[in-house]
N, C-alpha and C positions, 0 to 999 in steps of 0.2 A: 240626406237628412233635411227636412223642411223646417225652416224657421217660422214659427207661428208667433204672430204679434198678439199679445194679450192686452186687451184694453180694460182699464179699471172702470167699473161702472160709476157714472156721475151721481150727484146727490139726487135722491128721490124727493118728490114734492113733500114738504112738511118736515124734512130732516133738518137738523141744525149743524150739520157738518158738510164739508165738500171742498173741492179744489178752488183755489184763488191764486191768481198769478202773483200777487204781492207777497204772500207768505208760503207759497209752494204747497198749498193744500193742507194746511194745518187742521188736524182733526180734533174734535173734542167740544166741550161746552163750557161756558162761563156762567157763573151764578152772580147776578148783580143784586146788591142790597142797599136799602136805605134803613138806617137804624136810628134809634133815639140816643140820648146821652148815656143811658145805662147799657146799651148794646142790644136792646130788644128789636127784632126785625119789624119794621113798619110796612115795607113793600119789598117784594121779591120778584125777580125776573130771571130768565135764562136766555142765552143767545149762543150762536155758534162761536167757536174760539177765534175764527177769522174775521169777526165783526168788531168794529171799533167800539170802545166803551162809551163814547159820547152819544152814540145812537140809542142807548138804552136809558138815558137820563129822563127824557120827557115822559115815556110810558111809566117809569117808576114813580115819578112825582105825581102823575095822574092817578096812580094806583093806591096812593095812601088813603086809607079809610078815615072817616071823621073820628076824631079822638075825643072821648068824653073827658070833661073837665069837672072838678068839684065846684068851680065857680064859673058862672057865665055860660055862654052857648058853646056848642061843640066846635073844636078847631077843625077846619077843613084843609088846612095846609100848614106846613112847618113855618116857623118864624125865621129860621136861618138854616142855610145848607152849606156844609163844608165839602169840598171835593178836591181831588188832586189835579195834576196838570193834564190828565186825559180829558177833562171836561172844560178846558179853557178855549172856548169858542164864543165869538161875539153873539151868534144867534141864540146860544144857550143862556148867556148872561142876560140878553134882552128878554127872552122868554120868562126867565125867573123873575126879573124885575117887573115885567108886566103883570105877573100873578101876585106881586107884593111879597115875594120871598127874598130876604136879604141873602146874598151869596158871598161865600169866602172861598173862591176857587184860586188855586195857585196859578200864577201866570207863567207861561213858557218863556224861557230865556231871561226872566227878570227875577223871579223869586226862587228861593230854595224850598225844597220839599220838606225841610226840617221844621218849618213853621207850623205845618199841619200834623206833626208827629203825634201830639197828644190826642188830637181828634181822630186821626186815622187809626190809632191803636185800638180804639173801641170797635171799629168796623173789622179790623183784622182779627180781633179776638172772637167776634161773632162768626167770621168765616171759619176760624179754627174749630169752633163749636159745631158748625155744620159739617166740616170735614171729618169730625169724629164719628159721624154716621156712615157706616160702611157702605150702605146703599148709594150714598152720594159720592163717596170717594172714588169709586169706579162706576161709570155709567153702564148699567145693565139694560136699561130700557131703550127700545128703539124709537118709540114715539115721544116727541117733546112734551106732550100733555101729561104723560105718565111721569116723566122726570120732574116736571114742574110740580105735580101733585105730591111726590115724595119729598121734594124740597120744602113745600108748604107744610107738610106733616112734621118734618124735622124742625122747622121754625116754630111751629106750634108747641112742640115739646120743649124747645129752648125757652119760650115765653112761660110755659107752665112751670118749669123748674125754677126759673128766676123769680117768678111772682109768688110762689108758694113758700119761699124761704122766709 
């Protein structure tokens, strides 16, 4: 009897999953969100499950579209940003400050996560609305562009439902 060694194929170019020595090849995708106070998605992104959350903050903030206001010019950036301990890095704080965005990021080993509870609840509620879409609950698409498109469609439906009430 011959022992055959089967190798698992590595990640293909463009895939969002693959082996990583720190988390032993965790598979899956994460959905990153920036929402307003009512829970309406402003910016959406996806990444591999083995990618740290802090690496998605800058593309998400840059992806916020200009917001129409009833008074004055369009707002091109948020006035304040709340985030949990996963975003507590000096370079992110400096980047947000350089863009004129006040930040309220929980500090590691200093602050409790409970202070952001009422702000974080809004984001978690929006994530639960997204997870209600069966297509996003389990990832059926192989290409990340298709998964991001379905995520954007689900966010559009959430906005439509909330704004037509």
